[in-house]
Steps between C-alpha positions, in 0.01 A plus 500: 500500500349837590626758746269511801567814704285390795698177533832684465403762760401221741839337440672835553321540832605145590860586418484802730346284774774238468766769499388685814394185689429603860428860400221400260225628730670840497532530122199305374273801464769728355618243245147399406387859453808582294450205267128567462552866413788420262338196340380682188842656447678167548258333261561773243877461529471124460265535204726750323797269545314186396375676186854617425393864522783578741852358519623270772736777613216750536284239674774425753552870568130543573504192724791654690286813549212288628737317734625828648144625547399177675810515717410857601146391583636218716732744677189674622465203732768624737577161651643359179868546445623636170636158405167331573311756293746455213469120512121521501491744208753293305301182558173656383640657185697184420170310485362744241820497297508119489130477410558725198827331401330159505255615232757664272662300222869435552 
């Protein structure tokens, strides 16, 4: 099974949508733009981890950075509460983390 960044990014966007529910119309553009502009970086992180070029610990630290950046981007949509932005960011990054973990040997 290969890692497909386009599919993972679509799933990440879906996770954000499910997380923010009624506020989706407010965050759709922000979340979509963020994921599009960060797609290459996220793909690189996943690739480095899948090729065992970085440790799981380092990978998780970088994902935490990406989560904080996404959360900050979502905060720019003033209507969202901090908790809603955190849930949305957590949901999106969790999708990426699980996609990579699924392809790694146990």
